[in-house]
One Martini backbone bead per residue (centre of mass of N, CA, C, O) as a GRO file, in nm:
protein
  246
    1GLU     BB    1   0.709   3.336  -0.017
    2GLN     BB    2   0.856   3.096  -0.153
    3ARG     BB    3   1.017   3.020   0.096
    4GLU     BB    4   0.782   2.948   0.273
    5ILE     BB    5   0.685   2.711   0.092
    6GLU     BB    6   0.948   2.550   0.106
    7ARG     BB    7   0.941   2.515   0.420
    8GLU     BB    8   0.678   2.368   0.431
    9LEU     BB    9   0.763   2.127   0.247
   10ASP     BB   10   0.992   2.034   0.416
   11PHE     BB   11   0.829   1.965   0.662
   12ALA     BB   12   0.634   1.770   0.541
   13THR     BB   13   0.850   1.570   0.443
   14GLN     BB   14   0.952   1.502   0.732
   15VAL     BB   15   0.684   1.402   0.840
   16GLN     BB   16   0.639   1.179   0.636
   17LEU     BB   17   0.911   1.015   0.672
   18GLY     BB   18   0.843   0.960   0.987
   19PHE     BB   19   0.610   0.752   0.911
   20LEU     BB   20   0.779   0.570   0.765
   21PRO     BB   21   0.925   0.299   0.745
   22SER     BB   22   1.276   0.218   0.804
   23GLU     BB   23   1.203  -0.104   0.831
   24ALA     BB   24   1.183  -0.432   0.804
   25PRO     BB   25   1.015  -0.666   0.936
   26GLN     BB   26   0.993  -0.925   1.176
   27LEU     BB   27   0.904  -1.260   1.062
   28PRO     BB   28   0.844  -1.575   1.095
   29GLY     BB   29   0.886  -1.694   0.756
   30TYR     BB   30   0.942  -1.384   0.659
   31GLU     BB   31   0.955  -1.135   0.396
   32PHE     BB   32   1.058  -0.790   0.320
   33ASP     BB   33   0.968  -0.517   0.094
   34ASP     BB   34   1.029  -0.165  -0.008
   35TYR     BB   35   0.887   0.130  -0.183
   36TYR     BB   36   0.940   0.490  -0.205
   37GLU     BB   37   0.802   0.762  -0.428
   38PRO     BB   38   0.755   1.083  -0.470
   39ALA     BB   39   0.667   1.313  -0.695
   40HIS     BB   40   0.701   1.495  -0.498
   41ARG     BB   41   0.798   1.574  -0.192
   42VAL     BB   42   0.489   1.529  -0.153
   43GLY     BB   43   0.273   1.262  -0.073
   44GLY     BB   44  -0.016   1.019  -0.086
   45ASP     BB   45   0.133   0.784  -0.009
   46TYR     BB   46   0.087   0.473   0.198
   47PHE     BB   47   0.273   0.287   0.454
   48ASP     BB   48   0.253  -0.004   0.688
   49TYR     BB   49   0.366  -0.152   0.982
   50ILE     BB   50   0.184  -0.371   1.225
   51ARG     BB   51   0.202  -0.461   1.541
   52LEU     BB   52   0.075  -0.727   1.721
   53PRO     BB   53   0.011  -0.871   2.027
   54ASN     BB   54  -0.042  -1.170   1.884
   55GLY     BB   55   0.199  -1.177   1.639
   56ASN     BB   56   0.091  -1.017   1.431
   57LEU     BB   57   0.071  -0.854   1.094
   58GLY     BB   58   0.044  -0.549   0.957
   59ILE     BB   59  -0.083  -0.403   0.638
   60ALA     BB   60  -0.053  -0.082   0.488
   61VAL     BB   61  -0.209   0.052   0.180
   62GLY     BB   62  -0.224   0.383   0.018
   63ASP     BB   63  -0.428   0.662  -0.116
   64VAL     BB   64  -0.424   1.011  -0.139
   65ALA     BB   65  -0.569   1.267  -0.242
   66GLY     BB   66  -0.334   1.454  -0.378
   67LYS     BB   67  -0.094   1.705  -0.265
   68GLY     BB   68   0.120   1.787  -0.035
   69VAL     BB   69   0.022   1.906   0.265
   70PRO     BB   70  -0.271   1.790   0.278
   71ALA     BB   71  -0.184   1.498   0.219
   72ALA     BB   72   0.007   1.471   0.468
   73LEU     BB   73  -0.189   1.522   0.693
   74LEU     BB   74  -0.378   1.290   0.619
   75MET     BB   75  -0.163   1.077   0.647
   76ALA     BB   76  -0.114   1.113   0.941
   77ARG     BB   77  -0.400   1.035   1.026
   78LEU     BB   78  -0.409   0.762   0.898
   79HIS     BB   79  -0.166   0.635   1.057
   80ALA     BB   80  -0.303   0.658   1.339
   81SER     BB   81  -0.585   0.523   1.277
   82ALA     BB   82  -0.508   0.248   1.161
   83ARG     BB   83  -0.365   0.155   1.419
   84TYR     BB   84  -0.590   0.184   1.621
   85HIS     BB   85  -0.799  -0.001   1.474
   86LEU     BB   86  -0.627  -0.258   1.451
   87LEU     BB   87  -0.579  -0.277   1.767
   88SER     BB   88  -0.903  -0.288   1.839
   89ALA     BB   89  -0.967  -0.499   1.650
   90THR     BB   90  -1.045  -0.838   1.532
   91SER     BB   91  -1.026  -0.725   1.230
   92ALA     BB   92  -0.970  -0.587   0.923
   93GLY     BB   93  -1.268  -0.528   0.848
   94GLU     BB   94  -1.340  -0.376   1.112
   95ALA     BB   95  -1.113  -0.164   1.095
   96LEU     BB   96  -1.218  -0.037   0.824
   97SER     BB   97  -1.506   0.035   0.923
   98SER     BB   98  -1.413   0.234   1.155
   99LEU     BB   99  -1.228   0.415   0.988
  100ASN     BB  100  -1.454   0.516   0.793
  101SER     BB  101  -1.623   0.654   0.995
  102GLU     BB  102  -1.414   0.860   1.093
  103ILE     BB  103  -1.356   0.990   0.813
  104ALA     BB  104  -1.656   1.069   0.745
  105THR     BB  105  -1.695   1.238   1.032
  106SER     BB  106  -1.434   1.457   1.043
  107GLY     BB  107  -1.446   1.705   0.831
  108LEU     BB  108  -1.224   1.683   0.590
  109GLY     BB  109  -1.362   1.643   0.364
  110PHE     BB  110  -1.359   1.527   0.044
  111ARG     BB  111  -1.134   1.250   0.043
  112PHE     BB  112  -0.967   1.029  -0.143
  113ILE     BB  113  -0.944   0.692  -0.002
  114THR     BB  114  -0.721   0.425  -0.032
  115LEU     BB  115  -0.731   0.087   0.118
  116VAL     BB  116  -0.512  -0.171   0.239
  117LEU     BB  117  -0.558  -0.456   0.461
  118ALA     BB  118  -0.319  -0.669   0.629
  119VAL     BB  119  -0.306  -0.995   0.801
  120ILE     BB  120  -0.058  -1.180   0.951
  121ASN     BB  121  -0.049  -1.533   1.037
  122PRO     BB  122   0.241  -1.728   1.138
  123ARG     BB  123   0.087  -1.984   1.236
  124THR     BB  124  -0.125  -2.023   0.972
  125ASN     BB  125  -0.060  -1.890   0.715
  126GLN     BB  126  -0.253  -1.629   0.705
  127VAL     BB  127  -0.430  -1.382   0.512
  128HIS     BB  128  -0.603  -1.079   0.594
  129ILE     BB  129  -0.829  -0.898   0.364
  130ALA     BB  130  -0.902  -0.554   0.329
  131ASN     BB  131  -1.087  -0.330   0.084
  132ALA     BB  132  -1.078   0.038  -0.003
  133GLY     BB  133  -1.055   0.080  -0.337
  134HIS     BB  134  -0.805  -0.068  -0.404
  135LEU     BB  135  -0.561  -0.210  -0.541
  136PRO     BB  136  -0.512  -0.531  -0.592
  137PRO     BB  137  -0.347  -0.774  -0.494
  138ILE     BB  138  -0.058  -0.992  -0.583
  139LEU     BB  139  -0.019  -1.334  -0.646
  140ARG     BB  140   0.269  -1.546  -0.616
  141LYS     BB  141   0.344  -1.847  -0.669
  142GLY     BB  142   0.586  -2.092  -0.654
  143ASN     BB  143   0.509  -2.158  -0.979
  144GLY     BB  144   0.433  -1.842  -1.095
  145GLU     BB  145   0.154  -1.786  -1.048
  146VAL     BB  146  -0.080  -1.514  -1.125
  147THR     BB  147  -0.296  -1.322  -0.897
  148SER     BB  148  -0.575  -1.176  -0.808
  149VAL     BB  149  -0.685  -1.017  -0.480
  150GLY     BB  150  -1.009  -0.935  -0.421
  151HIS     BB  151  -1.164  -0.785  -0.670
  152THR     BB  152  -1.468  -0.858  -0.557
  153SER     BB  153  -1.433  -0.752  -0.227
  154SER     BB  154  -1.433  -0.450  -0.268
  155GLY     BB  155  -1.477  -0.146  -0.149
  156MET     BB  156  -1.510   0.158  -0.063
  157PRO     BB  157  -1.381   0.424  -0.026
  158LEU     BB  158  -1.295   0.629   0.212
  159GLY     BB  159  -1.558   0.852   0.323
  160VAL     BB  160  -1.818   0.819   0.149
  161ILE     BB  161  -1.953   0.626   0.365
  162PRO     BB  162  -2.012   0.565   0.695
  163GLN     BB  163  -2.169   0.296   0.636
  164GLN     BB  164  -1.940   0.026   0.613
  165ASN     BB  165  -1.878  -0.305   0.512
  166TYR     BB  166  -1.594  -0.508   0.531
  167HIS     BB  167  -1.456  -0.748   0.370
  168GLU     BB  168  -1.293  -1.064   0.416
  169LEU     BB  169  -1.002  -1.224   0.323
  170VAL     BB  170  -0.860  -1.559   0.297
  171LEU     BB  171  -0.511  -1.633   0.275
  172PRO     BB  172  -0.301  -1.874   0.181
  173MET     BB  173   0.044  -1.925   0.270
  174GLU     BB  174   0.289  -2.061   0.098
  175PRO     BB  175   0.574  -2.158   0.017
  176HIS     BB  176   0.697  -1.894  -0.193
  177ASP     BB  177   0.481  -1.692  -0.152
  178THR     BB  178   0.380  -1.374  -0.306
  179LEU     BB  179   0.294  -1.038  -0.197
  180LEU     BB  180   0.165  -0.760  -0.380
  181PHE     BB  181   0.183  -0.410  -0.322
  182PHE     BB  182   0.021  -0.112  -0.480
  183THR     BB  183   0.014   0.171  -0.673
  184ASP     BB  184  -0.085   0.378  -0.948
  185GLY     BB  185   0.224   0.456  -1.011
  186VAL     BB  186   0.273   0.187  -1.155
  187THR     BB  187   0.029   0.133  -1.370
  188GLU     BB  188   0.024   0.464  -1.470
  189ALA     BB  189   0.276   0.472  -1.591
  190MET     BB  190   0.430   0.683  -1.846
  191ASP     BB  191   0.514   0.724  -2.168
  192SER     BB  192   0.587   0.928  -2.442
  193LYS     BB  193   0.319   0.774  -2.582
  194GLN     BB  194   0.089   0.738  -2.357
  195HIS     BB  195   0.157   0.477  -2.220
  196ILE     BB  196   0.077   0.232  -1.998
  197PHE     BB  197   0.206  -0.015  -1.791
  198GLY     BB  198   0.003  -0.185  -1.641
  199ARG     BB  199  -0.111  -0.484  -1.533
  200GLU     BB  200   0.001  -0.687  -1.735
  201ARG     BB  201   0.303  -0.595  -1.703
  202LEU     BB  202   0.317  -0.649  -1.404
  203ASP     BB  203   0.264  -0.950  -1.407
  204ASP     BB  204   0.507  -1.023  -1.583
  205THR     BB  205   0.724  -0.903  -1.392
  206PHE     BB  206   0.651  -1.071  -1.143
  207ARG     BB  207   0.691  -1.346  -1.270
  208ASP     BB  208   1.009  -1.285  -1.353
  209ALA     BB  209   1.103  -1.234  -1.086
  210PRO     BB  210   1.264  -1.275  -0.826
  211GLY     BB  211   1.225  -1.424  -0.521
  212PRO     BB  212   1.352  -1.224  -0.349
  213VAL     BB  213   1.246  -0.924  -0.227
  214ARG     BB  214   1.520  -0.754  -0.261
  215GLU     BB  215   1.503  -0.806  -0.584
  216LEU     BB  216   1.200  -0.777  -0.679
  217VAL     BB  217   1.143  -0.471  -0.622
  218PRO     BB  218   1.374  -0.351  -0.803
  219HIS     BB  219   1.266  -0.489  -1.062
  220ILE     BB  220   1.008  -0.333  -1.077
  221VAL     BB  221   1.103  -0.039  -1.070
  222ASP     BB  222   1.286  -0.068  -1.313
  223ALA     BB  223   1.069  -0.138  -1.518
  224VAL     BB  224   0.918   0.145  -1.481
  225GLU     BB  225   1.170   0.329  -1.547
  226ASN     BB  226   1.225   0.217  -1.834
  227PHE     BB  227   0.949   0.281  -1.946
  228ILE     BB  228   0.945   0.599  -1.898
  229ASP     BB  229   1.224   0.716  -1.960
  230ASP     BB  230   1.276   0.991  -1.768
  231ARG     BB  231   1.027   1.065  -1.699
  232ASN     BB  232   0.849   1.228  -1.490
  233GLN     BB  233   0.705   1.110  -1.222
  234ARG     BB  234   0.357   1.180  -1.170
  235ASP     BB  235   0.351   0.976  -0.942
  236ASP     BB  236   0.338   0.800  -0.691
  237MET     BB  237   0.535   0.531  -0.546
  238CYS     BB  238   0.437   0.197  -0.434
  239VAL     BB  239   0.599  -0.097  -0.273
  240VAL     BB  240   0.489  -0.427  -0.142
  241ALA     BB  241   0.659  -0.716  -0.021
  242VAL     BB  242   0.566  -1.062   0.052
  243ARG     BB  243   0.729  -1.364   0.189
  244ARG     BB  244   0.728  -1.711   0.208
  245VAL     BB  245   1.010  -1.911   0.299
  246GLU     BB  246   0.876  -2.194   0.478
   0.00000   0.00000   0.00000
């Protein structure tokens, strides 16, 4: 029986890793980096890069309640559905609204899913962001100033109510601006004294981090790991960073 469970988990792990992007996307004027670490072999965190036919690029970062095989299966569904709705909708807000209707009426049972969708337009250098109850992304300006993006315009998590209109926020990206997406495994990481890493510490870490995202993301992950100091990370951890380089 134990061996059967192990086999199932191995299978679910392979399925899940197969859905996650294997490399950062190429987008003129932008650079990307990401980090993903499940708490157990199979996690509920999810991220994706979605190329759109008009040359824009979608970023999805989400968190599915639960762990193990059920969370992995739901994540697989979310992966396919988020792509479908983003490709068929005219905006990130519309995509999130139609994705929500699908999840709410799918009979999947009540599972808590938070998700933020962002669409980068490299021609206008604007990012369109719609948020379904996920932790708001953080923007670091070229001068180092750090602010939370859209914390007032976030809607309910997916699947809670079938009819929900998600508002979209438009964010101009200036040269050297960096946008950071993350899941609660970062902010709720806990040390041996039960203190959490927290949003303020994340802001400070982000503010002091190097410019290039390939150095920035490891800098943030190292800060969290040093903070918890070898305690087993209890939650999945996912970080995605995008920077306008010119």
